[in-house]
mmCIF file of the N, C-alpha and C atoms, coordinates in Angstrom:
data_MODEL
# 
_entry.id   MODEL 
# 
loop_
_atom_site.group_PDB 
_atom_site.id 
_atom_site.type_symbol 
_atom_site.label_atom_id 
_atom_site.label_alt_id 
_atom_site.label_comp_id 
_atom_site.label_asym_id 
_atom_site.label_entity_id 
_atom_site.label_seq_id 
_atom_site.pdbx_PDB_ins_code 
_atom_site.Cartn_x 
_atom_site.Cartn_y 
_atom_site.Cartn_z 
_atom_site.occupancy 
_atom_site.B_iso_or_equiv 
_atom_site.pdbx_formal_charge 
_atom_site.auth_seq_id 
_atom_site.auth_comp_id 
_atom_site.auth_asym_id 
_atom_site.auth_atom_id 
_atom_site.pdbx_PDB_model_num 
ATOM 1   N N  . MET A 1 1  ? -2.281  134.029 -123.738 1.00 0.00 ? 1  MET A N  1 
ATOM 2   C CA . MET A 1 1  ? -1.695  133.905 -122.426 1.00 0.00 ? 1  MET A CA 1 
ATOM 3   C C  . MET A 1 1  ? -2.153  135.098 -121.598 1.00 0.00 ? 1  MET A C  1 
ATOM 4   N N  . THR A 1 2  ? -2.539  134.820 -120.361 1.00 0.00 ? 2  THR A N  1 
ATOM 5   C CA . THR A 1 2  ? -2.996  135.864 -119.462 1.00 0.00 ? 2  THR A CA 1 
ATOM 6   C C  . THR A 1 2  ? -1.890  136.198 -118.474 1.00 0.00 ? 2  THR A C  1 
ATOM 7   N N  . MET A 1 3  ? -1.701  137.478 -118.217 1.00 0.00 ? 3  MET A N  1 
ATOM 8   C CA . MET A 1 3  ? -0.671  137.936 -117.295 1.00 0.00 ? 3  MET A CA 1 
ATOM 9   C C  . MET A 1 3  ? -1.323  138.291 -115.962 1.00 0.00 ? 3  MET A C  1 
ATOM 10  N N  . VAL A 1 4  ? -0.689  137.917 -114.861 1.00 0.00 ? 4  VAL A N  1 
ATOM 11  C CA . VAL A 1 4  ? -1.153  138.288 -113.526 1.00 0.00 ? 4  VAL A CA 1 
ATOM 12  C C  . VAL A 1 4  ? 0.001   138.934 -112.778 1.00 0.00 ? 4  VAL A C  1 
ATOM 13  N N  . THR A 1 5  ? -0.320  139.610 -111.675 1.00 0.00 ? 5  THR A N  1 
ATOM 14  C CA . THR A 1 5  ? 0.690   140.282 -110.862 1.00 0.00 ? 5  THR A CA 1 
ATOM 15  C C  . THR A 1 5  ? 0.701   139.655 -109.471 1.00 0.00 ? 5  THR A C  1 
ATOM 16  N N  . VAL A 1 6  ? 1.889   139.425 -108.941 1.00 0.00 ? 6  VAL A N  1 
ATOM 17  C CA . VAL A 1 6  ? 2.031   138.912 -107.588 1.00 0.00 ? 6  VAL A CA 1 
ATOM 18  C C  . VAL A 1 6  ? 2.035   140.106 -106.636 1.00 0.00 ? 6  VAL A C  1 
ATOM 19  N N  . SER A 1 7  ? 1.141   140.069 -105.637 1.00 0.00 ? 7  SER A N  1 
ATOM 20  C CA . SER A 1 7  ? 1.028   141.180 -104.691 1.00 0.00 ? 7  SER A CA 1 
ATOM 21  C C  . SER A 1 7  ? 2.195   141.149 -103.707 1.00 0.00 ? 7  SER A C  1 
ATOM 22  N N  . PRO A 1 8  ? 2.370   142.222 -102.924 1.00 0.00 ? 8  PRO A N  1 
ATOM 23  C CA . PRO A 1 8  ? 3.422   142.221 -101.894 1.00 0.00 ? 8  PRO A CA 1 
ATOM 24  C C  . PRO A 1 8  ? 3.246   141.102 -100.862 1.00 0.00 ? 8  PRO A C  1 
ATOM 25  N N  . LYS A 1 9  ? 2.022   140.582 -100.719 1.00 0.00 ? 9  LYS A N  1 
ATOM 26  C CA . LYS A 1 9  ? 1.773   139.457 -99.810  1.00 0.00 ? 9  LYS A CA 1 
ATOM 27  C C  . LYS A 1 9  ? 1.887   138.114 -100.540 1.00 0.00 ? 9  LYS A C  1 
ATOM 28  N N  . PHE A 1 10 ? 2.418   138.133 -101.755 1.00 0.00 ? 10 PHE A N  1 
ATOM 29  C CA . PHE A 1 10 ? 2.591   136.948 -102.593 1.00 0.00 ? 10 PHE A CA 1 
ATOM 30  C C  . PHE A 1 10 ? 1.267   136.293 -102.951 1.00 0.00 ? 10 PHE A C  1 
ATOM 31  N N  . GLN A 1 11 ? 0.242   137.105 -103.151 1.00 0.00 ? 11 GLN A N  1 
ATOM 32  C CA . GLN A 1 11 ? -1.054  136.607 -103.581 1.00 0.00 ? 11 GLN A CA 1 
ATOM 33  C C  . GLN A 1 11 ? -1.220  136.867 -105.072 1.00 0.00 ? 11 GLN A C  1 
ATOM 34  N N  . VAL A 1 12 ? -1.973  135.968 -105.735 1.00 0.00 ? 12 VAL A N  1 
ATOM 35  C CA . VAL A 1 12 ? -2.229  136.076 -107.163 1.00 0.00 ? 12 VAL A CA 1 
ATOM 36  C C  . VAL A 1 12 ? -3.724  135.890 -107.385 1.00 0.00 ? 12 VAL A C  1 
ATOM 37  N N  . VAL A 1 13 ? -4.318  136.724 -108.226 1.00 0.00 ? 13 VAL A N  1 
ATOM 38  C CA . VAL A 1 13 ? -5.721  136.563 -108.598 1.00 0.00 ? 13 VAL A CA 1 
ATOM 39  C C  . VAL A 1 13 ? -5.761  135.720 -109.867 1.00 0.00 ? 13 VAL A C  1 
ATOM 40  N N  . ILE A 1 14 ? -6.461  134.593 -109.794 1.00 0.00 ? 14 ILE A N  1 
ATOM 41  C CA . ILE A 1 14 ? -6.602  133.727 -110.965 1.00 0.00 ? 14 ILE A CA 1 
ATOM 42  C C  . ILE A 1 14 ? -7.730  134.302 -111.816 1.00 0.00 ? 14 ILE A C  1 
ATOM 43  N N  . PRO A 1 15 ? -7.463  134.612 -113.077 1.00 0.00 ? 15 PRO A N  1 
ATOM 44  C CA . PRO A 1 15 ? -8.479  135.235 -113.929 1.00 0.00 ? 15 PRO A CA 1 
ATOM 45  C C  . PRO A 1 15 ? -9.767  134.423 -114.009 1.00 0.00 ? 15 PRO A C  1 
ATOM 46  N N  . LYS A 1 16 ? -10.887 135.130 -114.121 1.00 0.00 ? 16 LYS A N  1 
ATOM 47  C CA . LYS A 1 16 ? -12.211 134.516 -114.114 1.00 0.00 ? 16 LYS A CA 1 
ATOM 48  C C  . LYS A 1 16 ? -12.352 133.425 -115.181 1.00 0.00 ? 16 LYS A C  1 
ATOM 49  N N  . GLY A 1 17 ? -11.886 133.692 -116.388 1.00 0.00 ? 17 GLY A N  1 
ATOM 50  C CA . GLY A 1 17 ? -11.991 132.705 -117.465 1.00 0.00 ? 17 GLY A CA 1 
ATOM 51  C C  . GLY A 1 17 ? -11.282 131.407 -117.127 1.00 0.00 ? 17 GLY A C  1 
ATOM 52  N N  . VAL A 1 18 ? -10.122 131.504 -116.511 1.00 0.00 ? 18 VAL A N  1 
ATOM 53  C CA . VAL A 1 18 ? -9.362  130.314 -116.112 1.00 0.00 ? 18 VAL A CA 1 
ATOM 54  C C  . VAL A 1 18 ? -10.104 129.582 -115.003 1.00 0.00 ? 18 VAL A C  1 
ATOM 55  N N  . ARG A 1 19 ? -10.590 130.322 -114.004 1.00 0.00 ? 19 ARG A N  1 
ATOM 56  C CA . ARG A 1 19 ? -11.347 129.709 -112.899 1.00 0.00 ? 19 ARG A CA 1 
ATOM 57  C C  . ARG A 1 19 ? -12.550 128.937 -113.410 1.00 0.00 ? 19 ARG A C  1 
ATOM 58  N N  . GLU A 1 20 ? -13.264 129.523 -114.368 1.00 0.00 ? 20 GLU A N  1 
ATOM 59  C CA . GLU A 1 20 ? -14.463 128.869 -114.914 1.00 0.00 ? 20 GLU A CA 1 
ATOM 60  C C  . GLU A 1 20 ? -14.108 127.625 -115.718 1.00 0.00 ? 20 GLU A C  1 
ATOM 61  N N  . ARG A 1 21 ? -13.048 127.697 -116.534 1.00 0.00 ? 21 ARG A N  1 
ATOM 62  C CA . ARG A 1 21 ? -12.666 126.561 -117.373 1.00 0.00 ? 21 ARG A CA 1 
ATOM 63  C C  . ARG A 1 21 ? -12.218 125.354 -116.551 1.00 0.00 ? 21 ARG A C  1 
ATOM 64  N N  . ILE A 1 22 ? -11.524 125.604 -115.438 1.00 0.00 ? 22 ILE A N  1 
ATOM 65  C CA . ILE A 1 22 ? -11.022 124.477 -114.644 1.00 0.00 ? 22 ILE A CA 1 
ATOM 66  C C  . ILE A 1 22 ? -11.931 124.135 -113.468 1.00 0.00 ? 22 ILE A C  1 
ATOM 67  N N  . GLY A 1 23 ? -12.999 124.892 -113.278 1.00 0.00 ? 23 GLY A N  1 
ATOM 68  C CA . GLY A 1 23 ? -13.965 124.591 -112.222 1.00 0.00 ? 23 GLY A CA 1 
ATOM 69  C C  . GLY A 1 23 ? -13.471 124.932 -110.827 1.00 0.00 ? 23 GLY A C  1 
ATOM 70  N N  . LEU A 1 24 ? -12.616 125.930 -110.710 1.00 0.00 ? 24 LEU A N  1 
ATOM 71  C CA . LEU A 1 24 ? -12.084 126.351 -109.419 1.00 0.00 ? 24 LEU A CA 1 
ATOM 72  C C  . LEU A 1 24 ? -13.169 127.063 -108.623 1.00 0.00 ? 24 LEU A C  1 
ATOM 73  N N  . GLU A 1 25 ? -13.281 126.735 -107.339 1.00 0.00 ? 25 GLU A N  1 
ATOM 74  C CA . GLU A 1 25 ? -14.292 127.337 -106.484 1.00 0.00 ? 25 GLU A CA 1 
ATOM 75  C C  . GLU A 1 25 ? -13.642 127.975 -105.265 1.00 0.00 ? 25 GLU A C  1 
ATOM 76  N N  . ALA A 1 26 ? -14.270 129.004 -104.727 1.00 0.00 ? 26 ALA A N  1 
ATOM 77  C CA . ALA A 1 26 ? -13.766 129.668 -103.521 1.00 0.00 ? 26 ALA A CA 1 
ATOM 78  C C  . ALA A 1 26 ? -13.748 128.678 -102.372 1.00 0.00 ? 26 ALA A C  1 
ATOM 79  N N  . GLY A 1 27 ? -12.676 128.673 -101.597 1.00 0.00 ? 27 GLY A N  1 
ATOM 80  C CA . GLY A 1 27 ? -12.549 127.783 -100.453 1.00 0.00 ? 27 GLY A CA 1 
ATOM 81  C C  . GLY A 1 27 ? -12.046 126.395 -100.795 1.00 0.00 ? 27 GLY A C  1 
ATOM 82  N N  . GLN A 1 28 ? -11.848 126.121 -102.070 1.00 0.00 ? 28 GLN A N  1 
ATOM 83  C CA . GLN A 1 28 ? -11.370 124.807 -102.510 1.00 0.00 ? 28 GLN A CA 1 
ATOM 84  C C  . GLN A 1 28 ? -9.954  124.576 -102.000 1.00 0.00 ? 28 GLN A C  1 
ATOM 85  N N  . LYS A 1 29 ? -9.661  123.364 -101.557 1.00 0.00 ? 29 LYS A N  1 
ATOM 86  C CA . LYS A 1 29 ? -8.318  122.993 -101.110 1.00 0.00 ? 29 LYS A CA 1 
ATOM 87  C C  . LYS A 1 29 ? -7.547  122.397 -102.287 1.00 0.00 ? 29 LYS A C  1 
ATOM 88  N N  . ASP A 1 30 ? -6.331  122.875 -102.491 1.00 0.00 ? 30 ASP A N  1 
ATOM 89  C CA . ASP A 1 30 ? -5.478  122.387 -103.571 1.00 0.00 ? 30 ASP A CA 1 
ATOM 90  C C  . ASP A 1 30 ? -4.107  122.027 -103.028 1.00 0.00 ? 30 ASP A C  1 
ATOM 91  N N  . HIS A 1 31 ? -3.481  121.044 -103.645 1.00 0.00 ? 31 HIS A N  1 
ATOM 92  C CA . HIS A 1 31 ? -2.085  120.733 -103.360 1.00 0.00 ? 31 HIS A CA 1 
ATOM 93  C C  . HIS A 1 31 ? -1.245  121.618 -104.277 1.00 0.00 ? 31 HIS A C  1 
ATOM 94  N N  . VAL A 1 32 ? -0.104  122.106 -103.793 1.00 0.00 ? 32 VAL A N  1 
ATOM 95  C CA . VAL A 1 32 ? 0.772   122.974 -104.579 1.00 0.00 ? 32 VAL A CA 1 
ATOM 96  C C  . VAL A 1 32 ? 2.080   122.235 -104.831 1.00 0.00 ? 32 VAL A C  1 
ATOM 97  N N  . PHE A 1 33 ? 2.453   122.148 -106.101 1.00 0.00 ? 33 PHE A N  1 
ATOM 98  C CA . PHE A 1 33 ? 3.696   121.498 -106.495 1.00 0.00 ? 33 PHE A CA 1 
ATOM 99  C C  . PHE A 1 33 ? 4.559   122.495 -107.248 1.00 0.00 ? 33 PHE A C  1 
ATOM 100 N N  . GLU A 1 34 ? 5.847   122.472 -106.970 1.00 0.00 ? 34 GLU A N  1 
ATOM 101 C CA . GLU A 1 34 ? 6.808   123.311 -107.684 1.00 0.00 ? 34 GLU A CA 1 
ATOM 102 C C  . GLU A 1 34 ? 7.451   122.460 -108.772 1.00 0.00 ? 34 GLU A C  1 
ATOM 103 N N  . LEU A 1 35 ? 7.355   122.914 -110.014 1.00 0.00 ? 35 LEU A N  1 
ATOM 104 C CA . LEU A 1 35 ? 7.945   122.212 -111.149 1.00 0.00 ? 35 LEU A CA 1 
ATOM 105 C C  . LEU A 1 35 ? 8.873   123.163 -111.884 1.00 0.00 ? 35 LEU A C  1 
ATOM 106 N N  . GLU A 1 36 ? 10.164  123.041 -111.613 1.00 0.00 ? 36 GLU A N  1 
ATOM 107 C CA . GLU A 1 36 ? 11.168  123.940 -112.180 1.00 0.00 ? 36 GLU A CA 1 
ATOM 108 C C  . GLU A 1 36 ? 10.751  125.391 -111.967 1.00 0.00 ? 36 GLU A C  1 
ATOM 109 N N  . GLN A 1 37 ? 10.345  126.101 -112.985 1.00 0.00 ? 37 GLN A N  1 
ATOM 110 C CA . GLN A 1 37 ? 9.942   127.501 -112.861 1.00 0.00 ? 37 GLN A CA 1 
ATOM 111 C C  . GLN A 1 37 ? 8.430   127.664 -112.909 1.00 0.00 ? 37 GLN A C  1 
ATOM 112 N N  . SER A 1 38 ? 7.683   126.611 -112.565 1.00 0.00 ? 38 SER A N  1 
ATOM 113 C CA . SER A 1 38 ? 6.225   126.648 -112.633 1.00 0.00 ? 38 SER A CA 1 
ATOM 114 C C  . SER A 1 38 ? 5.620   126.214 -111.304 1.00 0.00 ? 38 SER A C  1 
ATOM 115 N N  . ILE A 1 39 ? 4.362   126.580 -111.106 1.00 0.00 ? 39 ILE A N  1 
ATOM 116 C CA . ILE A 1 39 ? 3.608   126.156 -109.941 1.00 0.00 ? 39 ILE A CA 1 
ATOM 117 C C  . ILE A 1 39 ? 2.385   125.405 -110.456 1.00 0.00 ? 39 ILE A C  1 
ATOM 118 N N  . LEU A 1 40 ? 2.132   124.227 -109.895 1.00 0.00 ? 40 LEU A N  1 
ATOM 119 C CA . LEU A 1 40 ? 1.004   123.403 -110.298 1.00 0.00 ? 40 LEU A CA 1 
ATOM 120 C C  . LEU A 1 40 ? 0.043   123.274 -109.125 1.00 0.00 ? 40 LEU A C  1 
ATOM 121 N N  . LEU A 1 41 ? -1.231  123.598 -109.348 1.00 0.00 ? 41 LEU A N  1 
ATOM 122 C CA . LEU A 1 41 ? -2.272  123.430 -108.339 1.00 0.00 ? 41 LEU A CA 1 
ATOM 123 C C  . LEU A 1 41 ? -3.097  122.206 -108.710 1.00 0.00 ? 41 LEU A C  1 
ATOM 124 N N  . VAL A 1 42 ? -3.209  121.259 -107.774 1.00 0.00 ? 42 VAL A N  1 
ATOM 125 C CA . VAL A 1 42 ? -3.978  120.041 -108.006 1.00 0.00 ? 42 VAL A CA 1 
ATOM 126 C C  . VAL A 1 42 ? -5.054  119.971 -106.937 1.00 0.00 ? 42 VAL A C  1 
ATOM 127 N N  . PRO A 1 43 ? -6.329  119.909 -107.344 1.00 0.00 ? 43 PRO A N  1 
ATOM 128 C CA . PRO A 1 43 ? -7.398  119.878 -106.357 1.00 0.00 ? 43 PRO A CA 1 
ATOM 129 C C  . PRO A 1 43 ? -7.314  118.664 -105.439 1.00 0.00 ? 43 PRO A C  1 
ATOM 130 N N  . GLN A 1 44 ? -7.613  118.882 -104.165 1.00 0.00 ? 44 GLN A N  1 
ATOM 131 C CA . GLN A 1 44 ? -7.702  117.784 -103.211 1.00 0.00 ? 44 GLN A CA 1 
ATOM 132 C C  . GLN A 1 44 ? -9.046  117.110 -103.435 1.00 0.00 ? 44 GLN A C  1 
ATOM 133 N N  . VAL A 1 45 ? -9.012  115.825 -103.729 1.00 0.00 ? 45 VAL A N  1 
ATOM 134 C CA . VAL A 1 45 ? -10.230 115.085 -104.024 1.00 0.00 ? 45 VAL A CA 1 
ATOM 135 C C  . VAL A 1 45 ? -10.543 114.186 -102.830 1.00 0.00 ? 45 VAL A C  1 
ATOM 136 N N  . PRO A 1 46 ? -11.739 114.302 -102.259 1.00 0.00 ? 46 PRO A N  1 
ATOM 137 C CA . PRO A 1 46 ? -12.071 113.406 -101.145 1.00 0.00 ? 46 PRO A CA 1 
ATOM 138 C C  . PRO A 1 46 ? -12.128 111.957 -101.628 1.00 0.00 ? 46 PRO A C  1 
ATOM 139 N N  . THR A 1 47 ? -11.620 111.045 -100.824 1.00 0.00 ? 47 THR A N  1 
ATOM 140 C CA . THR A 1 47 ? -11.583 109.648 -101.239 1.00 0.00 ? 47 THR A CA 1 
ATOM 141 C C  . THR A 1 47 ? -12.980 109.097 -101.490 1.00 0.00 ? 47 THR A C  1 
ATOM 142 N N  . SER A 1 48 ? -13.989 109.654 -100.835 1.00 0.00 ? 48 SER A N  1 
ATOM 143 C CA . SER A 1 48 ? -15.360 109.172 -101.053 1.00 0.00 ? 48 SER A CA 1 
ATOM 144 C C  . SER A 1 48 ? -15.815 109.403 -102.494 1.00 0.00 ? 48 SER A C  1 
ATOM 145 N N  . SER A 1 49 ? -15.253 110.410 -103.166 1.00 0.00 ? 49 SER A N  1 
ATOM 146 C CA . SER A 1 49 ? -15.647 110.679 -104.548 1.00 0.00 ? 49 SER A CA 1 
ATOM 147 C C  . SER A 1 49 ? -15.059 109.654 -105.521 1.00 0.00 ? 49 SER A C  1 
ATOM 148 N N  . LEU A 1 50 ? -14.094 108.858 -105.061 1.00 0.00 ? 50 LEU A N  1 
ATOM 149 C CA . LEU A 1 50 ? -13.465 107.853 -105.919 1.00 0.00 ? 50 LEU A CA 1 
ATOM 150 C C  . LEU A 1 50 ? -14.227 106.527 -105.906 1.00 0.00 ? 50 LEU A C  1 
ATOM 151 N N  . ARG A 1 51 ? -15.199 106.391 -105.022 1.00 0.00 ? 51 ARG A N  1 
ATOM 152 C CA . ARG A 1 51 ? -15.952 105.141 -104.913 1.00 0.00 ? 51 ARG A CA 1 
ATOM 153 C C  . ARG A 1 51 ? -16.598 104.793 -106.257 1.00 0.00 ? 51 ARG A C  1 
ATOM 154 N N  . GLY A 1 52 ? -16.318 103.588 -106.747 1.00 0.00 ? 52 GLY A N  1 
ATOM 155 C CA . GLY A 1 52 ? -16.948 103.096 -107.962 1.00 0.00 ? 52 GLY A CA 1 
ATOM 156 C C  . GLY A 1 52 ? -16.285 103.520 -109.262 1.00 0.00 ? 52 GLY A C  1 
ATOM 157 N N  . PHE A 1 53 ? -15.149 104.215 -109.214 1.00 0.00 ? 53 PHE A N  1 
ATOM 158 C CA . PHE A 1 53 ? -14.561 104.698 -110.464 1.00 0.00 ? 53 PHE A CA 1 
ATOM 159 C C  . PHE A 1 53 ? -13.986 103.580 -111.332 1.00 0.00 ? 53 PHE A C  1 
ATOM 160 N N  . LEU A 1 54 ? -13.841 102.376 -110.796 1.00 0.00 ? 54 LEU A N  1 
ATOM 161 C CA . LEU A 1 54 ? -13.330 101.246 -111.573 1.00 0.00 ? 54 LEU A CA 1 
ATOM 162 C C  . LEU A 1 54 ? -14.434 100.357 -112.137 1.00 0.00 ? 54 LEU A C  1 
ATOM 163 N N  . GLU A 1 55 ? -15.680 100.688 -111.877 1.00 0.00 ? 55 GLU A N  1 
ATOM 164 C CA . GLU A 1 55 ? -16.790 99.830  -112.295 1.00 0.00 ? 55 GLU A CA 1 
ATOM 165 C C  . GLU A 1 55 ? -16.881 99.637  -113.806 1.00 0.00 ? 55 GLU A C  1 
ATOM 166 N N  . ASP A 1 56 ? -16.480 100.595 -114.588 1.00 0.00 ? 56 ASP A N  1 
ATOM 167 C CA . ASP A 1 56 ? -16.651 100.545 -116.040 1.00 0.00 ? 56 ASP A CA 1 
ATOM 168 C C  . ASP A 1 56 ? -15.487 99.883  -116.767 1.00 0.00 ? 56 ASP A C  1 
ATOM 169 N N  . LEU A 1 57 ? -14.614 99.176  -116.044 1.00 0.00 ? 57 LEU A N  1 
ATOM 170 C CA . LEU A 1 57 ? -13.450 98.556  -116.691 1.00 0.00 ? 57 LEU A CA 1 
ATOM 171 C C  . LEU A 1 57 ? -13.755 97.186  -117.276 1.00 0.00 ? 57 LEU A C  1 
ATOM 172 N N  . GLY A 1 58 ? -14.949 96.651  -117.041 1.00 0.00 ? 58 GLY A N  1 
ATOM 173 C CA . GLY A 1 58 ? -15.317 95.352  -117.583 1.00 0.00 ? 58 GLY A CA 1 
ATOM 174 C C  . GLY A 1 58 ? -14.637 94.187  -116.885 1.00 0.00 ? 58 GLY A C  1 
ATOM 175 N N  . LEU A 1 59 ? -14.232 94.370  -115.642 1.00 0.00 ? 59 LEU A N  1 
ATOM 176 C CA . LEU A 1 59 ? -13.584 93.302  -114.895 1.00 0.00 ? 59 LEU A CA 1 
ATOM 177 C C  . LEU A 1 59 ? -14.638 92.338  -114.352 1.00 0.00 ? 59 LEU A C  1 
ATOM 178 N N  . PRO A 1 60 ? -14.266 91.076  -114.156 1.00 0.00 ? 60 PRO A N  1 
ATOM 179 C CA . PRO A 1 60 ? -15.230 90.134  -113.578 1.00 0.00 ? 60 PRO A CA 1 
ATOM 180 C C  . PRO A 1 60 ? -15.551 90.546  -112.144 1.00 0.00 ? 60 PRO A C  1 
ATOM 181 N N  . PRO A 1 61 ? -16.722 90.171  -111.631 1.00 0.00 ? 61 PRO A N  1 
ATOM 182 C CA . PRO A 1 61 ? -17.080 90.550  -110.266 1.00 0.00 ? 61 PRO A CA 1 
ATOM 183 C C  . PRO A 1 61 ? -16.120 89.946  -109.252 1.00 0.00 ? 61 PRO A C  1 
ATOM 184 N N  . PHE A 1 62 ? -15.904 90.669  -108.175 1.00 0.00 ? 62 PHE A N  1 
ATOM 185 C CA . PHE A 1 62 ? -14.998 90.223  -107.115 1.00 0.00 ? 62 PHE A CA 1 
ATOM 186 C C  . PHE A 1 62 ? -15.665 89.123  -106.295 1.00 0.00 ? 62 PHE A C  1 
ATOM 187 N N  . GLU A 1 63 ? -14.941 88.045  -106.073 1.00 0.00 ? 63 GLU A N  1 
ATOM 188 C CA . GLU A 1 63 ? -15.451 86.959  -105.229 1.00 0.00 ? 63 GLU A CA 1 
ATOM 189 C C  . GLU A 1 63 ? -14.467 86.713  -104.104 1.00 0.00 ? 63 GLU A C  1 
ATOM 190 N N  . ARG A 1 64 ? -14.990 86.664  -102.888 1.00 0.00 ? 64 ARG A N  1 
ATOM 191 C CA . ARG A 1 64 ? -14.139 86.418  -101.733 1.00 0.00 ? 64 ARG A CA 1 
ATOM 192 C C  . ARG A 1 64 ? -13.682 84.960  -101.694 1.00 0.00 ? 64 ARG A C  1 
ATOM 193 N N  . GLU A 1 65 ? -12.504 84.741  -101.149 1.00 0.00 ? 65 GLU A N  1 
ATOM 194 C CA . GLU A 1 65 ? -12.010 83.381  -100.988 1.00 0.00 ? 65 GLU A CA 1 
ATOM 195 C C  . GLU A 1 65 ? -12.866 82.668  -99.943  1.00 0.00 ? 65 GLU A C  1 
ATOM 196 N N  . GLY A 1 66 ? -12.982 81.349  -100.051 1.00 0.00 ? 66 GLY A N  1 
ATOM 197 C CA . GLY A 1 66 ? -13.850 80.579  -99.173  1.00 0.00 ? 66 GLY A CA 1 
ATOM 198 C C  . GLY A 1 66 ? -13.475 80.637  -97.698  1.00 0.00 ? 66 GLY A C  1 
ATOM 199 N N  . ASP A 1 67 ? -12.185 80.869  -97.403  1.00 0.00 ? 67 ASP A N  1 
ATOM 200 C CA . ASP A 1 67 ? -11.768 80.879  -96.005  1.00 0.00 ? 67 ASP A CA 1 
ATOM 201 C C  . ASP A 1 67 ? -11.895 82.259  -95.356  1.00 0.00 ? 67 ASP A C  1 
ATOM 202 N N  . ARG A 1 68 ? -12.485 83.210  -96.031  1.00 0.00 ? 68 ARG A N  1 
ATOM 203 C CA . ARG A 1 68 ? -12.648 84.576  -95.499  1.00 0.00 ? 68 ARG A CA 1 
ATOM 204 C C  . ARG A 1 68 ? -14.067 84.800  -95.031  1.00 0.00 ? 68 ARG A C  1 
ATOM 205 N N  . ASP A 1 69 ? -14.210 85.544  -93.955  1.00 0.00 ? 69 ASP A N  1 
ATOM 206 C CA . ASP A 1 69 ? -15.539 85.919  -93.469  1.00 0.00 ? 69 ASP A CA 1 
ATOM 207 C C  . ASP A 1 69 ? -16.107 87.027  -94.332  1.00 0.00 ? 69 ASP A C  1 
ATOM 208 N N  . PRO A 1 70 ? -17.409 87.035  -94.519  1.00 0.00 ? 70 PRO A N  1 
ATOM 209 C CA . PRO A 1 70 ? -18.034 88.087  -95.351  1.00 0.00 ? 70 PRO A CA 1 
ATOM 210 C C  . PRO A 1 70 ? -17.994 89.443  -94.705  1.00 0.00 ? 70 PRO A C  1 
# 
C-alpha cells in the first residue's frame, strides 16, 4: 500500500507506479465518485471510442424493417 499526503489545497500526487499501471495521463478528465470513506476516479471515455464494441458478441446482422427508410 502506498501512502500519499493531502496538501493544504487538497491536492494529492498519484504515485508514478499507480499512474503507469492504470494508464493515467496528464490532462485526462475523470469522473469523481465518493464511496463511503473512499474516492473513485473513473476516466471519461469519449462515446466515439465505444463504436463497434459489440461486434464480437456473435449476434446476427442488424436488418432494418421494410417500412423504414435507409
